[in-house]
C-alpha positions as CSV (number, residue, x, y, z in Angstrom):
1,M,0.0,0.0,0.0
2,L,1.3,3.4,-1.0
3,I,1.2,6.2,1.6
4,P,0.1,9.7,0.5
5,T,3.6,11.2,0.5
6,T,4.8,8.4,-1.7
7,L,1.9,9.0,-4.1
8,D,2.7,12.8,-4.1
9,A,6.3,11.9,-4.9
10,L,5.3,9.6,-7.8
11,V,3.1,12.3,-9.3
12,D,5.2,15.4,-9.1
13,G,8.7,13.9,-8.7
14,R,9.3,15.7,-5.3
15,A,9.7,14.2,-1.9
16,K,9.5,15.9,1.5
17,I,12.5,16.1,3.7
18,S,12.2,14.9,7.3
19,V,13.4,17.1,10.2
20,G,16.8,15.8,11.2
21,A,17.4,13.9,7.9
22,V,21.0,13.6,6.8
23,F,22.0,13.2,3.2
24,T,25.3,11.7,1.8
25,V,26.8,12.8,-1.4
26,S,30.3,11.8,-2.7
27,G,31.6,11.0,0.8
28,F,30.2,14.1,2.5
29,K,27.1,14.4,4.7
30,F,24.9,17.4,5.0
31,T,21.7,18.3,6.8
32,P,19.0,19.5,4.4
33,N,16.5,22.1,5.4
34,P,13.0,20.4,5.8
35,E,11.3,23.3,4.2
36,W,12.8,22.2,0.9
37,Q,11.9,19.1,-1.1
38,V,14.1,16.6,-3.0
39,D,13.8,16.7,-6.8
40,L,13.7,13.0,-7.4
41,S,14.2,13.3,-11.2
42,R,17.6,15.0,-10.8
43,S,18.9,13.5,-7.6
44,Y,21.1,10.4,-7.8
45,S,21.7,8.4,-4.6
46,G,25.2,9.2,-3.2
47,R,26.3,11.3,-6.2
48,Q,24.0,14.4,-6.4
49,S,21.1,15.9,-4.6
50,V,18.8,18.5,-6.0
51,L,16.6,20.2,-3.6
52,I,13.9,22.7,-4.5
53,D,11.9,25.4,-2.8
54,G,9.5,27.1,-5.2
55,A,11.5,28.3,-8.1
56,A,14.9,28.1,-6.1
57,T,17.2,25.1,-6.7
58,Y,20.0,23.8,-4.4
59,R,22.2,21.4,-6.1
60,I,25.0,19.5,-4.3
61,Y,27.5,17.3,-6.0
62,G,31.1,16.0,-5.6
63,L,34.4,16.8,-7.5
64,R,37.4,14.4,-7.2
65,G,41.0,14.8,-8.2
66,V,41.4,18.4,-7.0
67,R,44.3,19.5,-4.9
68,S,43.1,22.6,-3.2
69,V,40.0,24.5,-2.3
70,V,41.0,27.1,-4.7
71,E,41.4,24.5,-7.5
72,A,38.1,23.0,-6.7
73,Y,36.4,26.4,-6.7
74,R,37.8,27.4,-10.0
75,E,36.7,24.0,-11.5
76,A,33.2,24.3,-10.0
77,V,32.9,27.9,-11.4
78,R,34.2,26.8,-14.8
79,R,31.5,24.0,-15.0
80,F,28.8,26.3,-13.7
81,E,29.5,29.1,-16.2
82,A,29.9,26.5,-19.1
83,T,26.3,25.2,-18.5
84,T,24.4,28.2,-17.1
85,P,23.6,31.7,-18.4
86,G,25.1,33.2,-15.2
87,V,28.5,34.0,-13.8
88,V,30.1,33.8,-10.5
89,S,31.2,37.3,-9.7
90,G,33.8,39.0,-7.5
91,D,36.4,37.4,-5.2
92,P,35.3,34.4,-3.3
93,R,34.8,34.5,0.5
94,S,36.3,31.8,2.7
95,F,34.4,29.9,5.5
96,V,34.6,26.8,7.5
97,T,31.8,24.3,8.0
98,S,30.5,22.9,11.2
99,G,32.5,19.8,10.4
100,G,35.8,21.8,10.3
101,L,36.1,21.8,6.5
102,A,37.4,24.7,4.4
103,G,35.3,26.4,1.8
104,L,35.0,29.2,-0.7
105,S,31.9,30.8,-1.9
106,G,30.9,33.4,-4.6
107,M,27.7,35.1,-5.7
108,I,26.0,34.0,-9.0
109,V,24.7,36.8,-11.2
110,G,23.0,36.9,-14.6
111,V,20.1,37.9,-16.7
112,S,18.1,34.7,-15.9
113,V,19.7,33.4,-12.7
114,S,21.1,34.6,-9.4
115,G,22.3,32.8,-6.2
116,R,25.5,31.4,-4.6
117,L,28.1,28.8,-5.5
118,S,30.1,27.2,-2.7
119,V,32.8,24.5,-2.5
120,V,33.9,22.6,0.5
121,F,37.3,20.8,0.3
122,T,39.2,18.0,2.0
123,G,42.0,15.8,0.8
124,N,41.7,15.5,-2.9
125,R,37.9,15.9,-3.2
126,A,35.4,18.6,-2.9
127,L,31.7,19.1,-2.5
128,V,30.0,21.8,-4.6
129,T,26.7,23.5,-3.6
130,V,24.8,25.7,-6.1
131,L,21.8,27.9,-5.0
132,T,20.0,29.3,-8.1
133,V,17.0,31.4,-8.2
134,P,15.1,33.3,-10.9
135,P,16.7,36.6,-12.1
136,R,16.2,38.8,-9.1
137,P,18.4,39.2,-6.1
138,A,18.2,35.9,-4.1
139,C,16.1,36.6,-1.0
140,S,17.8,36.6,2.3
141,R,15.7,33.6,3.5
142,L,16.9,31.3,0.6
143,L,20.5,32.4,1.0
144,E,20.5,31.8,4.8
145,Q,18.9,28.3,4.3
146,A,21.4,27.5,1.6
147,D,24.3,28.7,3.9
148,Q,23.0,26.5,6.7
149,M,22.9,23.5,4.6
150,T,26.4,24.2,3.3
151,F,27.8,25.0,6.7
152,S,26.4,21.6,7.9
153,V,28.7,19.7,5.5
154,R,31.2,17.1,7.1
155,T,33.0,14.0,5.8
156,A,30.9,10.9,5.8
157,A,33.4,9.3,8.2
158,K,32.4,11.7,11.1
């Protein structure tokens, strides 16, 4: 027997996130905001999670074979700008996650998209988070929620 939330997920391709849920992507763990939903059609177990809140999208995926947070950031920016009609502007700001991992973050601007791209690094791998919203300044609520999810990143071993 299917429960209503399962039926909803089958119909619209979205699934609710439970309070306290922890997702694992490419050997990193993070705590998603329960106000968001999982986009089942674009999420791949262990490799990529795509969360949605209205028209906002929060995509999280791994990068391997990078040697530093700067190299990981540059590669993530290159990939983003090659596939999206937006650019990551200005100098990145540094941060440290609650799991003690170093990160860099930059604002996304464009005619049809705005948001934030962040990278968290450890060893020779990184986790990329990309918040995108329609072409208006990203509202502070969405930026704060994306930051909370990004700052919750830690290695899966912890």
